[in-house]
C-alpha positions in Angstrom: -202.6 -14.6 100.4 -205.7 -12.4 100.2 -206.1 -12.1 104.0 -208.9 -9.7 104.7 -210.4 -10.2 101.2 -211.2 -13.9 100.9 -211.6 -16.5 103.6 -212.9 -20.0 103.6 -215.3 -20.3 100.8 -217.6 -23.1 99.7 -217.7 -23.7 96.0 -219.6 -26.0 93.6 -217.6 -27.6 90.9 -218.2 -30.2 88.2 -216.0 -33.2 87.6 -216.3 -34.9 84.2 -217.0 -38.6 83.9 -213.4 -39.9 83.9 -212.2 -42.0 80.9 -210.9 -45.5 81.8 -212.7 -45.5 85.1 -215.6 -47.3 86.6 -217.7 -44.2 86.1 -217.3 -44.5 82.4 -219.6 -47.6 82.6 -222.5 -45.2 83.4 -223.3 -45.1 79.6 -222.2 -48.5 78.2 -223.9 -48.5 74.8 -224.3 -44.9 73.6 -224.2 -41.5 75.0 -227.5 -39.7 75.6 -227.5 -35.9 76.0 -229.6 -34.5 78.8 -229.3 -31.0 77.3 -231.3 -32.2 74.2 -233.9 -33.9 76.4 -232.8 -37.4 75.5 -232.5 -38.4 79.1 -232.7 -37.1 82.7 -229.8 -35.1 84.2 -228.2 -37.6 86.6 -224.9 -36.4 88.0 -222.2 -39.0 87.4 -224.3 -41.0 84.9 -225.6 -38.7 82.2 -223.9 -35.5 83.4 -220.7 -34.5 85.2 -220.4 -35.2 88.9 -221.4 -32.1 91.0 -219.2 -31.7 94.0 -219.0 -29.2 96.9 -215.4 -28.1 97.8 -214.1 -25.9 100.5 -211.4 -23.4 99.5 -209.3 -21.9 102.2 -207.8 -19.0 100.3 -205.6 -17.5 103.1 -204.0 -21.0 103.4 -203.2 -21.4 99.7 -199.4 -20.9 100.1 -199.3 -23.4 103.0 -201.2 -26.0 101.0 -199.0 -25.5 97.9 -195.8 -26.0 99.9 -196.8 -29.2 101.7 -198.4 -32.6 101.1 -201.9 -32.4 102.3 -203.7 -34.7 104.7 -206.0 -36.2 102.0 -203.0 -38.3 100.8 -203.3 -40.2 104.1 -207.1 -40.1 104.4 -208.1 -41.3 100.9 -204.7 -42.5 99.7 -202.9 -42.2 96.4 -204.3 -43.3 93.1 -206.6 -42.3 90.3 -209.3 -43.6 87.9 -211.3 -45.0 90.8 -208.6 -46.9 92.6 -206.5 -45.8 95.6 -204.0 -47.4 98.0 -202.7 -46.6 101.4 -199.7 -44.2 101.6 -199.1 -44.0 105.4 -195.6 -45.5 105.2 -194.5 -43.3 102.3 -195.9 -40.2 104.1 -193.9 -41.1 107.3 -190.8 -41.5 105.1 -191.4 -38.0 103.5 -191.8 -36.5 107.0 -188.3 -37.7 107.8 -186.8 -36.7 104.4 -188.5 -33.3 103.8 -189.2 -32.4 107.5 -192.7 -31.1 108.5 -194.5 -27.8 108.7 -194.2 -26.4 112.2 -197.4 -24.4 112.3 -200.5 -23.3 110.3 -203.1 -25.4 108.5 -200.4 -27.8 107.2 -198.8 -28.4 110.6 -197.2 -31.8 110.7 -197.4 -32.4 107.0 -194.3 -33.0 104.8 -192.8 -29.8 103.3 -192.4 -29.1 99.6 -190.2 -26.0 99.8 -187.6 -26.9 97.2 -187.3 -28.8 93.9 -185.5 -31.5 95.8 -188.5 -31.9 98.2 -190.8 -32.1 95.2 -188.6 -34.7 93.5 -188.5 -36.8 96.7 -192.3 -36.7 96.9 -192.6 -37.9 93.3 -190.0 -40.6 93.7 -191.6 -41.8 96.9 -195.2 -41.8 96.0 -195.2 -42.8 92.3 -195.6 -46.4 91.4 -193.4 -45.8 88.3 -190.5 -45.0 90.6 -191.1 -47.0 93.8 -191.4 -50.7 93.5 -193.2 -51.1 96.9 -195.8 -48.5 95.8 -196.2 -50.3 92.4 -197.1 -53.5 94.3 -199.7 -51.6 96.3 -201.1 -50.0 93.2 -201.4 -53.4 91.4 -203.1 -54.9 94.4 -205.6 -52.0 94.6 
């Protein structure tokens, strides 16, 4: 996709303070608005988080048709908690097979609806009791 037009690009994005997360405790009593001069702009406390992300546009298709390495590096989760998914990723490599080459080499494939269903059923605490125990412990 877009080979010759876009490459690896660095982008700055904002991530809102997430509801029902530890970050929401940044403003415990009332919300002050930095745009109105009520407080200083502090990313993650009085304003959204400001993050730098790398976008590899030519690898977009490969990334959309595989489970990325961050699932193993930072784990699965949300709202400030995460748990280890190494055993589930190893299972998905056996069930869905792996990408043979490219930026997603060695990662579980998501080429069909069945592959996507296997991913959800394997990684979601709602559908996998062992994962639910990990999520609860996190």
